N, C-alpha and C positions, 0 to 999 in steps of 0.2 A: 504495500500499497504505501503509492506516496502521497509525503508528508512535509510541512515547513511548520516550525514552532518556533514563534521569537520567545524573545525574552530580554529582560534588562530592564524595562523600561520603569517610569516612576516617577518622582515629584522630584525637582533640583532647584536650587537657588537659581539665580542670574548669572550667570559666568560660570556655571557650575559642568560638570559632564558625566558623561554615560557613556555605557558600552552596551551595545546590542546584539546579542547572539540571535543566529536563525541557524537552527540545526536539522539538517535534514534525514530524511530515513525513505527508503522504500528506491533511491536511485543514486548516482555517485552526482556529486556537487560539480567533480573538476571537470563531469562534460556541458557544464552550463552556464550559460551568462546569469548573474546574480543582480538583481537590482533590488534597491531599497526605496522605497513610495511612501507619502504621507499622505493623510488628510487633516485637515484643521474643520471643526466644525462651521457649516455653512459654505465650506470652497471644495472646490475640485481637488478632484487626489493629483499631488504631482510627485513625479519623478525627482528623487533627491539624489541620488548617486550609482554608481551600475559599476560590475567590475566584466570584464568581457571573457567569455570562454576561448576566443580564439587568441591572445597572449597575454592573457592577464592587465589588457589596461585597463585605467581608473579612469571614470569622469563623472564629475561634480555639478551642481545646479549653481548657479553664480552664487546664491542665495549662504551656502554652503560653504563654498570654496576657501579652503585653507583655515578652519575649524573642524570638519568630518574628513575622517578618513574610513574607505573599504576595505576591509581584506577579505582571503578565506583562508582556512585551514584543511587542506586537503584531508588530510589522515581523521581529524577530527569530521568530518565531512558539513562544515560547519562555517557560515560567512557572519562577518564582523561589521558593524556600523558605530566606531569610536565616534564619540562628539565632543568638542571640548566648547568652550567660551558660549555655552546655552543664553540662548534670549528666548524672552515670553514668544515671540511669533513662532520659535519651534516648537510649541508645543502642537501636539495634533496625536493620530494615533499612527505609528509605523506600522510598514508592512514587508516583507521581502517577497518577495518573487524569484521565479527561476525562468529559463527559456533556454531551446537549442535552436530558435532560426534567429532570433538576434544576438549575433554572434561576434560582431563587434559595437554592440549598446547603439545602435543608429534610434532605435525604436523607444529607448525608458524614458523619451521626454512627449513620448508621441500619444495624445489621449486617447486617439482612435488605437491605439495596439494594445492588444493586450494577453499579457506574458500567460505562462501557460499552467502554475503551480504559484497558490499564496499561502502566504501562511495567516494567520485569523487576526495579528494585529499586537501590537503592544503600547500602552498610552505612556506619552514624554506629557508631562507636564510642566515649565519653567515658569516661578513667581519668579517677578519683579519686586 
């Protein structure tokens, strides 16, 4: 059974940090592009970061560039999103998702493109 499970969310103060984890089961994460997405109340889902299956290149939304780092640990079949200098506008439910087709992360920001597998999400709340 293919499954993604996120964890690591929580309540943090402005300027704090968190590391989100995304554990995959039922498939080998190394073969997939991994995206992190978030959705804040009343807003559309947005692509935050992506690591490609092609060559592990990483990509970031402008709003998080320099503060977030995406990584994968293949032996643990786990992906991470490490977030520093968190701001109240980072408050959202964060989702990890994987896809075999988007090998170069060209689609993770496309709102009309749906990644194959999704986790259930983890809430991140940043207080001011």
